[in-house]
Structure formats: structure tokens, C-alpha cells
C-alpha positions as CSV (number, residue, x, y, z in Angstrom):
1,M,88.8,88.3,109.3
2,A,90.2,89.9,106.1
3,K,88.4,88.5,103.0
4,I,91.2,87.7,100.1
5,Q,90.2,90.0,97.1
6,A,91.6,90.7,93.8
7,R,93.6,94.1,93.8
8,E,91.1,97.3,92.2
9,D,94.0,99.4,91.7
10,V,94.8,98.2,88.5
11,R,93.3,97.8,84.6
12,P,92.5,94.8,83.1
13,V,93.8,93.5,79.6
14,E,93.2,91.5,76.8
15,P,94.9,87.9,76.9
16,A,97.0,86.5,74.4
17,G,94.6,83.4,73.7
18,A,91.8,81.8,75.1
19,A,93.4,80.8,78.4
20,P,94.3,77.3,79.5
21,T,91.9,75.1,81.3
22,R,93.8,71.9,80.3
23,A,97.7,71.3,80.9
24,S,97.6,70.4,77.0
25,D,96.7,74.1,76.5
26,T,99.5,75.3,77.7
27,P,102.6,75.4,75.1
28,R,100.3,77.7,73.2
29,A,99.9,80.1,76.3
30,V,103.1,80.4,77.8
31,E,104.5,80.9,74.0
32,A,101.9,83.9,73.2
33,L,102.9,85.5,77.0
34,A,106.4,85.3,76.3
35,E,106.4,87.4,72.8
36,Q,103.7,89.9,74.3
37,L,106.5,90.1,77.6
38,A,109.7,89.9,74.8
39,A,108.9,92.6,72.9
40,T,109.4,95.6,76.2
41,A,111.5,93.4,77.8
42,V,114.9,95.9,76.9
43,E,113.1,99.2,78.1
44,R,111.6,97.8,81.0
45,D,114.7,95.7,82.2
46,R,116.3,99.9,82.5
47,Q,113.3,101.3,83.2
48,G,113.1,99.0,86.6
49,G,110.3,99.8,89.1
50,H,107.1,97.5,89.2
51,A,105.7,96.3,85.4
52,A,101.5,96.5,86.4
53,H,100.9,96.1,82.8
54,E,102.6,92.9,82.3
55,R,101.8,91.5,85.4
56,E,98.3,91.6,84.1
57,L,99.5,89.9,81.4
58,I,100.3,86.9,83.0
59,R,96.7,87.3,85.0
60,A,95.2,88.0,82.0
61,S,96.7,84.3,80.0
62,G,95.0,82.3,82.7
63,L,98.5,80.7,83.8
64,L,98.0,81.3,87.3
65,R,95.7,78.6,87.8
66,L,98.8,76.4,86.3
67,S,99.4,74.6,89.7
68,V,96.1,74.6,90.9
69,P,94.4,71.2,91.1
70,A,91.4,71.2,89.1
71,A,89.5,70.0,92.0
72,Y,89.5,73.4,92.7
73,G,89.0,75.0,89.3
74,G,93.0,75.0,88.5
75,T,94.1,73.5,85.4
76,G,96.0,71.1,87.4
77,A,99.2,71.1,85.6
78,S,102.8,68.6,86.2
79,W,105.3,70.6,88.2
80,S,107.3,69.6,85.2
81,T,105.1,71.7,83.2
82,V,105.0,74.4,85.8
83,L,108.9,74.4,85.5
84,G,108.9,74.4,81.9
85,A,106.9,77.4,81.3
86,V,109.1,79.6,84.0
87,R,112.0,78.4,81.9
88,R,110.5,80.1,78.7
89,L,109.7,83.3,80.1
90,A,113.0,83.5,81.4
91,E,113.8,83.2,78.5
92,A,112.0,86.3,77.2
93,D,111.9,88.3,80.3
94,S,114.0,86.7,84.1
95,A,112.3,89.3,85.9
96,L,109.1,88.3,85.3
97,A,109.7,84.9,85.0
98,H,110.7,85.1,88.6
99,V,107.9,87.0,89.9
100,F,104.6,84.0,87.8
101,G,107.3,81.2,89.4
102,F,107.4,82.6,92.9
103,H,103.4,82.7,92.8
104,H,103.0,79.2,91.9
105,L,105.8,78.7,95.0
106,Q,103.0,79.8,96.6
107,V,100.4,77.4,95.4
108,A,102.5,75.0,96.4
109,G,103.5,76.2,99.8
110,V,99.5,76.1,100.3
111,L,99.4,72.5,98.9
112,L,102.2,71.1,101.0
113,Y,101.8,72.7,104.1
114,G,98.1,73.0,104.3
115,T,95.1,70.9,105.2
116,P,92.3,70.0,102.9
117,E,90.3,73.1,104.3
118,Q,93.0,75.5,104.1
119,H,93.5,74.1,100.1
120,N,89.7,75.5,99.8
121,Y,89.8,78.7,101.8
122,F,92.7,79.8,99.9
123,L,93.0,77.8,96.1
124,K,89.3,78.0,95.2
125,P,89.4,82.6,95.7
126,T,92.8,81.9,94.0
127,V,90.9,80.6,90.5
128,D,87.9,82.0,91.0
129,R,89.1,85.5,91.3
130,N,92.7,84.9,89.5
131,L,94.7,85.8,92.1
132,F,98.5,87.1,91.9
133,W,100.4,85.1,94.9
134,G,103.6,87.1,96.6
135,N,106.0,86.0,98.5
136,A,107.4,87.8,102.0
137,L,109.0,83.9,103.4
138,N,112.6,84.9,103.5
139,P,113.7,81.9,106.2
140,L,117.3,84.0,107.2
141,D,115.2,86.8,108.0
142,R,113.9,86.9,111.9
143,R,112.7,90.3,112.0
144,V,109.1,89.5,112.3
145,V,107.2,88.4,115.3
146,A,104.1,86.3,115.8
147,R,102.9,86.4,119.2
148,A,99.8,84.4,120.5
149,E,96.4,86.6,120.6
150,L,93.2,84.9,121.7
151,D,92.4,82.0,119.0
152,G,95.4,83.4,116.4
153,Y,98.4,85.7,116.4
154,R,99.6,89.1,115.7
155,V,102.4,89.7,113.8
156,D,104.8,93.0,113.4
157,G,108.1,93.3,112.3
158,V,109.9,93.6,108.5
159,K,110.7,91.8,106.2
160,N,113.1,91.8,103.2
161,F,113.9,90.1,100.0
162,S,110.0,89.9,99.3
163,S,109.7,88.8,95.9
164,G,106.3,89.9,93.7
165,S,104.9,91.7,97.1
166,V,104.7,94.7,94.8
167,G,101.1,93.9,93.3
168,S,100.8,90.8,95.0
169,D,97.1,90.0,95.9
170,V,97.7,87.7,98.7
171,L,101.0,87.2,100.6
172,T,102.7,84.1,101.6
173,F,105.4,84.7,105.1
174,S,107.0,83.2,107.8
175,A,107.3,84.6,111.4
176,W,109.3,83.8,114.3
177,H,107.6,83.0,117.3
178,K,109.7,83.7,120.1
179,A,107.5,81.0,122.6
180,S,108.1,77.9,120.7
181,D,111.7,78.8,119.0
182,T,110.7,78.1,115.9
183,A,108.9,80.0,112.7
184,I,105.3,79.8,111.4
185,I,104.3,80.0,108.1
186,A,100.9,82.0,107.1
187,A,99.2,83.2,104.3
188,L,96.9,86.6,104.2
189,P,95.7,89.8,101.5
190,T,98.3,92.0,100.8
191,Q,95.9,94.5,101.5
192,A,95.0,93.2,105.1
193,E,94.8,96.2,107.5
194,G,98.8,96.8,109.1
195,I,100.4,95.4,106.3
196,T,102.6,97.7,104.0
197,V,104.9,97.2,100.8
198,N,107.6,99.1,100.1
199,P,109.1,99.4,96.5
200,D,112.2,99.4,97.3
201,W,114.2,97.0,95.3
202,D,117.3,98.5,93.8
203,A,119.6,95.7,92.5
204,F,122.2,96.0,89.5
205,G,119.5,93.1,87.7
206,Q,116.5,91.0,88.0
207,R,114.9,94.9,88.9
208,Q,111.4,94.5,88.1
209,T,110.5,90.9,90.4
210,D,108.7,93.7,92.7
211,S,111.2,92.2,95.4
212,G,110.1,95.0,98.1
213,T,110.3,95.2,101.7
214,V,107.2,94.6,103.5
215,R,106.1,95.2,107.5
216,F,103.8,94.1,109.6
217,D,101.9,96.2,112.3
218,H,99.5,94.7,114.8
219,V,98.1,92.2,111.9
220,R,95.6,89.9,113.1
221,L,96.8,86.5,111.9
222,E,94.0,83.7,111.5
223,A,94.2,80.2,112.6
224,I,93.4,79.3,109.7
225,Q,95.7,81.4,107.5
226,V,98.1,79.6,109.4
227,L,99.8,76.6,107.2
228,Q,102.9,75.9,109.9
229,A,102.2,76.2,113.0
230,P,104.8,76.9,115.5
231,G,106.7,73.6,116.8
232,T,105.9,72.2,113.8
233,V,108.1,69.4,112.6
234,P,107.7,68.9,108.6
235,S,107.1,66.2,107.1
236,A,109.3,64.9,104.3
237,R,106.4,65.9,101.7
238,A,106.4,69.1,103.0
239,T,110.1,70.0,102.8
240,L,109.6,69.5,99.0
241,R,108.1,72.9,98.8
242,S,112.3,73.9,99.2
243,Q,112.6,71.2,96.2
244,V,109.9,73.3,94.3
245,A,111.9,76.5,95.2
246,Q,115.2,75.4,93.6
247,L,113.9,73.8,90.9
248,I,111.7,77.7,89.6
249,M,114.9,79.4,90.4
250,T,117.5,76.6,88.0
251,N,114.9,76.7,85.3
252,L,115.0,80.4,85.7
253,Y,119.0,80.5,85.5
254,L,118.6,78.0,82.3
255,G,115.9,80.4,80.6
256,L,118.4,83.2,80.8
257,A,121.4,80.9,79.2
258,R,119.1,80.1,76.4
259,G,117.9,83.7,76.3
260,A,121.3,84.8,75.7
261,F,122.0,81.8,72.8
262,L,119.3,82.2,71.3
263,E,119.6,85.7,71.0
264,A,123.8,85.9,70.4
265,R,123.2,83.4,67.4
266,R,120.7,85.8,65.8
267,Y,123.0,88.2,66.2
268,V,125.9,86.5,64.5
269,R,123.7,84.5,62.0
270,E,122.1,88.4,61.0
271,D,124.2,91.2,61.9
272,A,127.6,90.3,62.9
273,R,130.5,91.0,60.5
274,P,133.3,88.7,60.2
275,W,137.0,89.6,61.0
276,F,139.1,90.8,58.2
277,A,141.6,88.2,59.2
278,S,139.3,85.5,59.3
279,G,139.6,84.3,55.5
280,V,135.9,84.1,55.4
281,Q,132.4,85.7,54.0
282,R,129.7,85.6,57.1
283,H,130.7,86.0,60.9
284,A,128.9,82.8,61.1
285,D,131.2,80.4,59.4
286,D,134.5,81.5,61.4
287,P,135.7,78.0,62.6
288,Y,136.7,80.1,66.2
289,V,132.8,81.5,66.3
290,Q,131.5,78.0,65.9
291,E,133.9,76.7,68.7
292,R,132.4,79.1,71.2
293,F,128.9,78.4,70.3
294,G,129.7,74.6,70.6
295,E,130.5,75.3,73.9
296,F,127.4,77.5,74.5
297,W,125.1,74.5,73.6
298,L,127.0,72.2,76.0
299,R,126.0,74.1,78.6
300,V,123.4,74.6,77.9
301,Q,122.1,71.1,76.8
302,A,123.7,69.5,79.7
303,A,122.5,72.0,82.2
304,Q,118.6,71.3,80.7
305,A,119.3,67.5,80.5
306,L,119.5,67.7,84.5
307,A,116.6,70.0,85.1
308,D,114.5,67.7,83.4
309,L,115.0,65.0,85.2
310,A,114.7,66.7,88.7
311,G,111.4,67.9,87.4
312,L,110.6,64.3,86.6
313,K,111.5,63.2,89.9
314,L,110.3,66.1,92.3
315,D,106.6,65.2,90.4
316,A,107.0,61.5,90.9
317,A,108.1,62.5,94.8
318,L,104.7,64.6,94.8
319,A,102.7,62.0,93.6
320,R,103.7,59.5,96.4
321,G,101.6,61.8,98.2
322,P,102.2,61.5,102.1
323,S,103.9,58.2,101.5
324,V,106.9,59.8,100.8
325,T,110.1,58.9,102.0
326,A,113.0,60.9,103.5
327,D,115.5,59.4,101.4
328,E,113.1,59.3,98.4
329,R,113.2,63.1,99.0
330,G,116.6,63.6,99.3
331,E,117.1,61.7,95.9
332,V,115.1,64.8,94.4
333,A,117.4,67.2,96.5
334,V,120.4,65.7,95.1
335,A,118.7,65.9,91.1
336,G,117.9,69.3,92.1
337,A,121.7,70.2,93.4
338,Q,123.2,68.8,89.9
339,A,121.0,70.6,87.7
340,K,121.0,73.9,89.7
341,V,124.7,73.6,89.8
342,L,125.2,73.1,85.6
343,A,122.1,75.4,85.3
344,H,124.1,78.4,87.6
345,R,126.8,78.1,85.5
346,A,125.2,78.3,82.2
347,A,123.6,81.5,82.6
348,L,126.9,83.1,84.2
349,E,128.8,81.8,81.8
350,V,127.0,82.3,78.8
351,G,125.6,85.6,79.3
352,S,129.2,87.3,80.1
353,E,130.9,85.3,77.0
354,I,128.3,86.0,73.8
355,F,130.2,89.3,73.4
356,D,132.9,87.3,72.0
357,V,131.1,86.1,69.6
358,T,128.9,89.0,68.9
359,G,131.7,92.2,69.0
360,A,131.8,95.6,70.3
361,S,128.5,96.9,68.2
362,S,126.9,94.4,70.0
363,T,127.4,96.4,73.3
364,A,125.1,99.0,72.1
365,A,122.3,100.1,74.6
366,R,119.8,99.2,72.5
367,H,120.1,95.6,72.6
368,G,120.4,94.7,76.1
369,Y,122.2,92.3,76.2
370,D,123.8,92.6,79.4
371,R,120.8,92.4,81.0
372,Y,121.0,88.2,80.7
373,W,124.5,88.2,82.8
374,R,123.3,91.1,85.2
375,N,120.2,89.0,86.1
376,A,122.2,86.1,86.2
377,R,124.8,87.4,88.6
378,V,122.0,89.2,91.1
379,H,119.5,86.0,91.5
380,T,122.3,83.4,91.6
381,L,123.5,84.8,94.6
382,H,119.9,83.9,96.2
383,D,122.2,81.0,97.8
384,P,126.0,80.1,97.4
385,V,126.3,77.6,94.9
386,A,129.3,76.4,96.7
387,Y,126.5,74.6,99.4
388,K,124.9,72.8,96.6
389,I,128.4,71.6,95.6
390,R,129.2,70.2,98.6
391,D,125.8,68.8,99.5
392,L,126.6,66.7,95.6
393,G,130.2,65.6,97.1
394,R,129.0,64.3,101.0
395,Y,126.4,62.5,98.4
396,A,128.9,60.9,96.0
397,L,132.0,60.1,99.1
398,L,128.9,59.3,101.8
399,N,125.7,58.2,100.1
400,Q,124.6,60.9,102.3
401,I,121.6,63.4,100.9
402,P,120.9,66.3,101.7
403,E,119.7,68.0,104.9
404,P,116.2,69.3,104.9
405,T,116.1,72.9,104.9
406,A,115.0,76.0,103.4
407,Y,117.4,75.9,100.5
408,S,118.6,72.0,100.2
């Protein structure tokens, strides 16, 4: 059986401060990490590729253990706290925030799909060895196939859109089981024999999400590594994983909108010059500029309010444990859809419209302000927001809760 261990091809870096051991220590650690990422975000966005050093900054921050329960040595933070960390990091660097958020999504998958034995098997090493998780679970890509072999499986095929796979220590992945016509979900060390991660992500945004293509060639999968067996009907609680995923993306978009707003505000206050016909000495005193900032503020605040509410609903549903009902799960999905639609819009609109108030000089490459819109545009295509609005329409009109899927 392949051992779960940390990668040895990276050099550790000094943490920004003492790693958080309690949820109350988290804001300081998150802020320190955000400042470290922000310092090089513009140049790294331009270069793309694998941000190995910055991933080690995340590892050194101690924040990889944030969502791991205290029983396994983790911080045991609420999901509202984890989502807040994703949001703050996305203000600074949405690509690394994506990698960070998807690490915690894999932890959620272990907790929601796995048995107590699997929790110990996967999460104790995650804390003890400070492991970084990646994702190869793309449910729409069925090219990875699992076949029964002895008391486990053999896995073959290719999976794309594998966020955080490059440089990871452990991978969660899905594979199609033809005999049952269902998917299995499992996790393996990234360096297990037969796994190859190709760093071939080349989108015009989110350029450092390490979303490579993962190939499985005759990979052995042990029974304990299978989190969801073939033919399993997930419980209402297990299907909350998709809501964790959706809210990670929502807070990523919200962080992008906030980051664009805050940087535009700084630029208008400190660098921008007033238009000659405005009759004001400071650009910030132009009433048309003020009106635009009022619009930006409303979009961000509305999205933030709904995102916070959805996070609390997720916390409450998870606290119910196996007693959570399908209706309660559905209410989380409705809250999450509301928040995601507004965060999606805020990220795209604020990220593109800030140039109306910052002016021509703000388009200089050294500022990198285009990254807010580019990153939002690429990531918001993850799943069509129109289907979230459709779900909300069905709920508003027919009181019909969203059907649990990998995206709803």
C-alpha cells in the first residue's frame, strides 16, 4: 500500500508567524499569509506556472489543518471560518486561494464520505506531515475507469480540470465503475505508482491553480482508500460536499470583487487625477466617481451578506451530523445558490467596471488590475450560473429544493 507522505522535492519556508492551533488564532495567520501572497501576485499572475514557493508559504502558515477536526490534531475551525479565509486570500491572489480552498474541499470529502477508520487513516497524516491535498474528482469526465481487482480496484484513464494536483501530496479522484454504472470516489498519494500529473493548464486566468491533467496507469487502489463505493446512494449529509465546493467558489468570487474594489479605491484616492471638466481638485470628489463606487459597494455588500448567511447555514447543517434531512440540505443549497449568483455578478462587474473610475493610466501592466476580471471570468465558467438562477426560480415559484448533484 502506498504511504501518504509529504513531498520531498520542495524546501520548507519560514512561516509568517506561529501556526494557528485554535480557530481564534486564524485571522492573524490568514492576514499574514494574504500579505505574503499579495507581494508577488501581479508578477506571478503574469508568469503563470507552478507557484511552488507560495504553496510552501501556505503549508508553513499552518492553515492546511484548519478544517481538520481537533480529534485528529487539526484546528477544528467552522466552515464559516474556512470560507472567510478563502475570501481574504482571494483578495490577494485568487489562484492560490483556489488551491487553498480545494485542499479543504478534499478534507471535507474525507469527513463526509469516509468512515471513522478512514478519517484517522487520511487526516492524522494530513496534520502530522502537513500534507497538501489536490483534486482530480471532475465528475463530468468519466475517462478514468475503476475495475475490481482482488479486494480493491485497478484504475486507468485521464482526468482533466484537476485543481491543485500539481505539487500535491494526496489526490481525491473519481472513477467510473462500469459494472455498476456509477462512480467511485477515492484518495491516493499523488506519488503513488502509475499516477502522472501533467502541468498543462493554459487558461488566460487563474493561471496558478495547478489544474493539471492527471493520468492513471494501472494504479492499485486499496479498499480503505475508497471513500464512496460503487452503487452507493449518498446520504443527505454526504451530499453537503457539493455545497462546500459551491461556497468555496462563492467566496473566491467575493474575494475577487473585494480585491478589485479595494485596489480601485486606493488608486482613486492616491494616484488618479480628476477629469478636467469635473470642477474638482481630487478625483475622489467627482460625484460621478462616487456614484460608481456606491454601485460597487452595494454589489459587494449584498454578495457578502448572502455568503455569510450561507456559511452559517452550512455550519448548522453539518452540526446536525447524520440527522440532517434532505429538506435541510436543500435549504443550504438555496442559500448557497443565492450567494453564488450575486458573488459571480459582483466579481465580473466590479472587476471590469473599475476602469471606468481609475482611468487609462491604471491599465499599465505593472498594476495588473486586469487580473481581477480575467480570474473571475475563467473561474465563473466552472458551472453555468443560469442553472443556479433556474434552481432559485423553481424554489421561489414551486417551493422545490435543488436536486443534489456535484454542482447543486
